[in-house]
C-alpha positions in Angstrom: -95.7 25.9 68.4 -93.8 27.0 65.2 -96.4 26.9 62.5 -93.9 27.1 59.7 -92.2 23.9 60.9 -95.6 22.1 61.1 -96.2 23.2 57.5 -92.7 21.9 56.6 -93.7 18.5 57.9 -97.2 18.6 56.5 -96.1 19.5 53.0 -92.7 18.1 52.2 -90.7 19.7 49.4 -90.0 16.4 47.6 -93.6 15.1 47.3 -95.1 12.4 49.5 -94.6 11.6 53.2 -93.8 7.9 53.6 -95.0 6.0 56.6 -91.5 4.9 57.7 -91.4 6.4 61.2 -90.4 3.5 63.5 -92.1 1.1 61.1 -92.5 -2.4 62.5 -91.5 -1.4 66.1 -94.8 -0.2 67.5 -96.6 -3.1 69.1 -100.3 -3.6 69.8 -100.5 -4.5 73.5 -103.7 -6.4 73.0 -102.3 -9.0 70.6 -98.5 -8.4 70.7 -98.4 -7.9 66.9 -96.6 -5.1 65.1 -99.0 -2.3 64.1 -99.1 -0.9 60.5 -97.7 2.5 59.9 -99.9 4.8 57.8 -100.3 8.4 56.7 -103.7 10.0 56.0 -104.3 13.4 54.5 -106.9 15.8 53.3 -107.2 17.3 49.8 -108.2 20.8 48.8 -111.5 20.3 46.9 -110.6 23.1 44.5 -106.9 22.4 43.7 -106.7 18.8 44.7 -103.5 19.6 46.7 -102.9 17.4 49.7 -102.6 19.0 53.1 -103.0 18.2 56.8 -101.1 15.0 56.9 -101.6 12.7 60.0 -99.4 9.8 60.9 -101.0 6.8 62.6 -100.2 3.3 63.8 -103.1 0.8 63.2 -103.7 -2.8 64.4 -104.5 -5.0 61.4 -104.6 -8.3 63.2 -108.1 -9.6 62.4 -108.0 -11.8 65.5 -107.5 -8.9 67.8 -110.4 -7.1 69.3 -108.7 -3.8 68.4 -108.4 -4.8 64.7 -108.9 -1.6 62.7 -108.3 0.7 65.6 -105.4 3.3 65.4 -103.5 5.7 67.5 -101.6 8.8 66.3 -97.8 8.6 66.2 -97.8 11.8 68.2 -98.3 9.6 71.3 -95.0 7.8 70.6 -93.2 11.1 70.1 -94.6 12.6 73.2 -93.5 9.6 75.2 -90.0 9.8 73.8 -89.8 13.5 74.6 -90.7 12.9 78.2 -88.0 10.2 78.4 -85.3 12.5 77.0 -86.2 15.3 79.4 -86.1 12.8 82.3 -82.8 11.1 81.4 -79.7 12.8 80.1 -77.1 10.0 80.4 -74.5 12.5 81.5 -72.6 10.4 84.1 -68.9 9.8 83.4 -69.7 6.0 83.6 -72.2 6.5 80.7 -69.6 8.2 78.6 -66.9 5.5 79.3 -69.3 2.8 78.0 -70.1 4.8 74.9 -66.4 5.6 74.4 -65.4 2.0 74.7 -68.0 0.9 72.2 -67.0 3.7 69.8 -63.4 2.7 70.1 -64.2 -0.9 69.1 -66.2 0.4 66.1 -63.4 2.8 65.2 -60.8 0.0 65.3 -62.9 -2.2 63.1 -63.5 0.7 60.6 -59.8 1.7 60.7 -58.8 -1.9 59.9 -61.3 -1.9 57.0 -60.0 1.4 55.6 -56.3 0.3 56.0 -57.1 -2.8 54.1 -58.8 -0.8 51.3 -55.8 1.6 51.2 -53.4 -1.3 50.7 -55.7 -2.8 48.0 -55.9 0.6 46.2 -52.2 1.0 46.3 -51.7 -2.3 44.5 -54.4 -1.6 41.9 -53.0 1.9 41.3 -49.4 0.6 40.9 -50.7 -2.1 38.4 -52.7 0.5 36.5 -49.8 2.9 36.2 -47.6 0.0 35.0 -50.2 -1.0 32.5 -50.5 2.5 31.2 -46.7 3.0 30.8 -46.3 -0.4 29.1 -49.1 0.3 26.7 -47.8 3.8 25.9 -44.3 2.3 25.2 -45.8 -0.4 23.0 -47.7 2.3 20.9 -44.5 4.4 20.6 -42.7 1.3 19.3 -45.5 0.2 17.0 -47.7 3.2 16.1 -50.0 1.0 14.0 -51.3 -0.5 17.3 -52.7 2.8 18.6 -56.2 1.9 17.3 -56.2 -1.2 19.4 -55.4 0.4 22.7 -57.2 3.2 24.5 -54.6 5.2 26.5 -57.3 7.8 27.4 -59.4 5.1 29.1 -56.4 3.7 31.0 -55.6 7.2 32.2 -59.2 7.9 33.3 -59.2 4.6 35.3 -55.9 5.6 36.9 -57.3 9.0 38.0 -60.4 7.3 39.4 -58.2 5.0 41.5 -56.2 8.0 42.7 -59.3 9.9 43.7 -60.6 6.9 45.6 -57.3 6.4 47.3 -57.2 10.0 48.5 -60.8 9.7 49.7 -60.1 6.6 51.8 -56.8 8.0 53.2 -58.8 11.2 54.2 -61.5 9.1 55.9 -58.9 7.1 57.8 -57.3 10.4 59.0 -60.6 11.9 60.1 -61.6 8.7 61.9 -58.7 9.2 64.4 -60.1 12.6 65.4 -63.8 11.6 65.5 -64.0 10.3 69.1 -65.6 13.0 71.2 -64.3 14.1 74.6 -66.3 13.9 77.8 -66.9 17.6 77.7 -68.2 17.4 74.2 -70.4 14.4 75.2 -71.8 16.4 78.2 -72.7 19.4 75.9 -74.4 17.1 73.4 -76.6 15.3 76.0 -77.4 18.4 78.0 -78.9 19.9 74.9 -80.4 16.6 73.6 -84.0 17.3 74.8 -83.9 20.6 72.9 -82.4 19.0 69.8 -85.1 16.3 69.8 -87.8 18.8 70.2 -86.6 20.9 67.3 -86.3 18.0 64.8 -88.6 18.5 61.9 -87.3 15.9 59.5 -89.1 12.5 59.6 -86.1 10.5 58.5 -83.8 12.0 61.1 -86.4 11.5 63.8 -86.8 7.9 62.8 -83.0 7.3 62.9 -82.7 9.0 66.3 -85.5 6.9 67.9 -84.0 3.7 66.6 -80.7 4.6 68.4 -82.4 4.6 71.8 -85.6 2.6 71.5 -86.1 -1.1 70.6 -89.9 -0.8 70.5 -93.0 0.9 71.9 -96.0 -1.0 73.1 -99.4 0.5 73.0 -101.3 -0.9 76.0 -105.0 -0.2 75.8 -107.0 0.4 79.0 -110.3 -0.2 77.2 -111.4 -3.2 75.1 -112.4 -1.4 71.9 -110.2 1.7 71.6 -106.6 2.9 72.0 -107.9 6.2 73.5 -106.1 6.8 76.8 -103.7 3.9 76.2 -100.5 3.6 78.1 -97.2 3.5 76.1 -94.4 1.3 77.4 -91.1 0.9 75.7 -87.9 -1.1 75.7 -84.5 0.6 75.3 -81.6 -0.6 73.2 -78.2 -1.1 74.9 -76.3 0.5 76.3 -79.2 2.9 77.3 -81.2 0.1 78.9 -78.2 -0.7 81.2 -77.8 3.0 82.1 -81.2 3.2 83.8 -81.2 2.2 87.4 -82.9 -1.2 87.8 -85.1 -0.1 90.7 -86.7 2.6 88.6 -87.4 0.0 85.8 -87.4 2.9 83.3 -86.5 0.5 80.5 -90.2 -0.6 80.5 -91.9 2.4 82.2 -95.4 3.1 81.0 -96.8 6.6 80.4 -100.5 7.2 80.0 -101.1 9.2 76.9 -103.9 11.2 78.4 -101.7 12.2 81.3 -98.9 13.8 79.3 -98.1 17.4 80.0 -100.2 19.9 78.0 -97.2 21.4 76.2 -96.3 17.9 74.9 -99.8 17.3 73.6 -99.2 20.2 71.1 -95.9 18.8 69.8 -94.9 20.8 66.7 -94.6 17.6 64.5 -98.1 17.1 63.1 -98.0 13.4 63.5 
């Protein structure tokens, strides 16, 4: 475990840690209600400084027999880590599905950018015309210069030109953004390592939401989440990539049975 990275999570540079990790998508298996995300911490009695943050999910359904009971978010992370080590999605058929979806998204975005480029061209032409006409008017009647602000018109024209160049650049880059199969393979072959090394809560949240629709905490005892099983549902297309007979889209892992090295996950959550 890299203690410096644990510290980076436990004491963020910008202040507080917000309980946004997979918020609203962790379900209590006893009542099927979303569990509340929460962060607890300890304070140094001398300095008052917060330290040792812990991230939990808590059932707050007063009609549930596990109301008030919680489970550490580490259980969710460990389950996801096991999944990513088990499934790499490196088949050519997986890539073709992702590529097809990406191409549709790119076409939609390209159309949007092209439309904005056309709109900016028209606005820029009108703004240039307005500037030239105003300048000519002032040259013809200097007494009107106090009523027209050529500097403002020029600034507005420059802003439009900058925006135009930006959108044109984005449209050009979009054409080269589709990864090849070889690049796709390299990405997913190293994906378990990438996931394990993530130490930013926001990035971790975004990544989990790409693959997982929800996690369900399934208690094996009536009054505690200790030793619970964690099941999950995948988003598409990942759900469709998993062979039906394995039923990995809803596979359950018992938290107490996770490998020792995963129980000491570097993210202190």
